[in-house]
Each structure stands twice: as C-alpha cells, then as structure tokens.
C-alpha positions in Angstrom: 23.0 15.1 0.9 21.6 11.5 1.6 23.6 8.4 3.0 21.2 5.5 0.8 20.0 5.9 -3.0 17.2 4.6 -3.3 13.2 5.3 -1.7 10.2 3.6 -1.3 6.8 5.0 -0.6 3.4 3.6 0.2 0.6 6.1 -0.9 -2.6 5.3 0.8 -6.1 7.1 1.7 -6.4 4.6 4.9 -8.2 1.7 2.9 -5.8 0.4 0.3 -2.1 1.0 -1.2 -1.9 2.7 -4.7 0.0 0.2 -6.0 2.9 -0.5 -9.7 2.9 -3.7 -11.6 6.3 -1.3 -13.8 7.5 -2.6 -16.9 11.3 -2.9 -15.9 13.6 -4.1 -13.8 13.4 -3.7 -11.0 10.7 -6.5 -10.4 8.9 -6.2 -13.6 5.3 -8.1 -13.4 4.9 -7.2 -10.2 3.4 -5.3 -8.0 5.5 -2.4 -6.2 5.2 0.4 -4.0 6.4 4.6 -5.7 10.4 4.8 -5.2 13.6 5.1 -7.9 17.6 6.4 -7.0 18.3 10.0 -4.8 19.4 11.9 -7.2 22.8 14.1 -7.0 22.2 17.6 -4.3 18.0 15.4 -3.1 17.3 15.4 0.4 15.5 12.0 0.4 12.4 13.7 0.9 12.4 15.3 -1.8 13.9 12.1 -3.9 10.8 11.0 -2.7 8.5 13.5 -3.8 9.4 13.6 -7.1 9.6 9.7 -7.8 5.6 10.1 -6.9 4.9 12.5 -9.7 7.1 11.1 -11.9 5.4 7.2 -11.6 1.8 8.4 -10.4 1.3 12.1 -11.4 0.8 12.8 -8.0 1.0 16.0 -6.4 2.1 17.4 -3.3 -1.0 18.9 -2.6 -2.4 15.7 -2.9 -0.6 14.0 -0.2 1.2 14.2 3.5 4.0 12.8 3.5 6.4 11.2 6.0 9.9 9.1 6.9 9.2 6.0 8.4 12.7 5.0 8.9 15.4 2.5 6.6 15.9 -0.8 5.4 19.0 -2.4 4.6 19.1 -4.3 1.9 21.3 -7.6 1.0 21.5 -9.8 -1.7 23.9 -13.5 -0.9 24.5 -11.2 2.1 26.5 -8.5 1.4 25.7 -5.2 1.5 23.4 -3.0 -1.9 22.8 -0.1 -0.7 19.7 1.4 1.8 16.0 2.3 1.4 14.6 5.8 2.4 10.3 4.3 3.9 7.7 7.1 3.5 3.6 6.7 3.4 2.1 9.1 1.6 -1.3 9.4 3.0 -3.9 10.4 0.4 -6.4 14.0 1.1 -8.7 12.2 -0.7 -9.9 8.5 -1.0 -8.8 6.7 -4.5 -11.6 7.1 -6.6 -11.3 3.2 -8.2 -13.0 3.9 -11.1 -9.4 5.9 -12.2 -7.8 2.4 -12.3 -5.7 1.4 -13.7 -3.7 3.7 -15.3 -1.5 2.8 -17.8 0.9 5.6 -16.6 4.9 5.2 -17.9 6.2 3.5 -15.6 3.7 0.6 -15.2 0.1 0.4 -14.2 -1.6 2.0 -11.2 -3.9 -0.4 -9.5 -5.6 0.8 -5.5 -5.3 -3.2 -3.3 -6.8 -4.1 0.9 -3.2 -3.8 2.7 -5.4 -7.8 3.9 -4.5 -8.6 -0.1 -1.5 -7.1 -0.9 0.0 -9.2 1.9 -1.8 -12.1 1.6 1.0 -14.9 2.2 0.1 -16.7 -1.0 -0.6 -14.1 -3.4 2.5 -14.4 -5.3 2.4 -10.9 -7.0 3.2 -9.3 -5.1 7.4 -7.3 -3.9 8.6 -10.4 -1.7 9.9 -7.7 1.2 7.4 -4.4 -0.3 4.8 -7.3 0.6 5.7 -7.6 3.8 6.7 -4.0 4.4 3.0 -3.4 4.1 2.3 -4.0 7.8 4.5 -2.3 9.5 3.9 1.0 6.9 0.9 1.4 7.2 0.1 1.6 11.1 4.4 1.5 12.5 5.7 4.8 13.2 8.9 4.6 13.2 10.8 1.7 11.3 14.3 -0.3 10.6 14.6 -2.9 8.1 17.5 -5.8 7.3 16.8 -7.5 4.5 18.8 -9.6 2.2 17.9 -11.8 -0.9 18.8 -14.6 -3.3 18.3 -15.2 -6.6 15.8 -12.0 -6.0 14.4 -14.7 -3.2 14.0 -12.8 0.1 15.4 -15.2 2.5 15.2 -12.7 5.2 13.5 -9.7 6.6 14.1 -8.6 9.9 13.0 -6.1 12.2 15.4 -3.8 13.6 14.8 -1.9 16.6 14.2 2.3 14.7 16.1 3.7 17.4 19.2 3.0 16.0 18.6 4.9 12.8 20.7 8.0 12.9 19.2 11.3 11.9 20.8 15.1 11.4 19.7 18.2 13.4 16.2 18.1 11.8 15.8 14.9 13.4 15.5 13.0 8.9 17.2 10.5 8.5 20.6 9.7 7.2 
C-alpha cells in the first residue's frame, strides 16, 4: 500500500492554519501540523484522514483533502523515511473562539501563515515552518530535508514531477 510510513496535513480555511502543540514526541512543545503513522493496509489518504479525526475530531465531511506531495526525511545524511503531505481545506471558516482546544495529543490553535513562518518564530517545527508557504500555494511539492540533532540543516524543494504515481494518480 504505502511506500512511506508517515503523513502530515495542514488544516486551513485559507486564512488560518490549525496547528497542534504536541505533548509528546516528536517535537513536544512546538507547533506542528496534523499527522502520524500510516497503519498496515492503509492508504496514505486514509491515514491522513484518520489522523485528522483522532487529533482534531474534525470529520471528513468538513473538509476537502488533497495530496500535495512528499517529503524525504534524512537525519545526519541518512534516509529515515518519507512523509506524505496533504492539505485539508475546511469548508467553513475557523471559529477562533473555539480555540485553544485541549486534545488528547496536544493543544489545537489556529494561526495566520504569516505568524507561523516568521523567521524569528522558534515555536514551530522547522521543516513544517518552511513547508507552510508551499503547502498553502502549490499543487505539488517534493521536499528533501536533513536534520542534525533535531536542527534542520537542509530544506530543498525538488521537482514534483519526479515523484512516482500509481494508476489512479496518487503519489507512491
């Protein structure tokens, strides 16, 4: 089914991005997108929608999801795994008065993309911070990242046309 083991989704209403400040690894105490592991027998999109429901309680009927691409994840120059990247476009605007929300995995809070991507904002997971503009604006993304001691040392946008697709056009 899935070639890679992880998913990452940005949930947005077009003006704000719903982020999760995780209680535990990876990156506890930092704002991150929504995602997790692809379970055995699951497609990447099924994993992403399951993770969105588990981490936010937002039902699939409330958003349109699109698979944007892949991120190859390296640590100290060694390939660790890949992450399927998704954007979940909410059908209704985020109601700020509902947040912050304390969830099982962490605290949910919407933020403007401008605040999330500020160079002096050290409260966002580094690769996610760099991904946000591409995920908000692009139809296809392929990214190479490398970390040393949880510090992002390389973030390179690659040609998304080089990503393999199955017969239905899904990224593999």
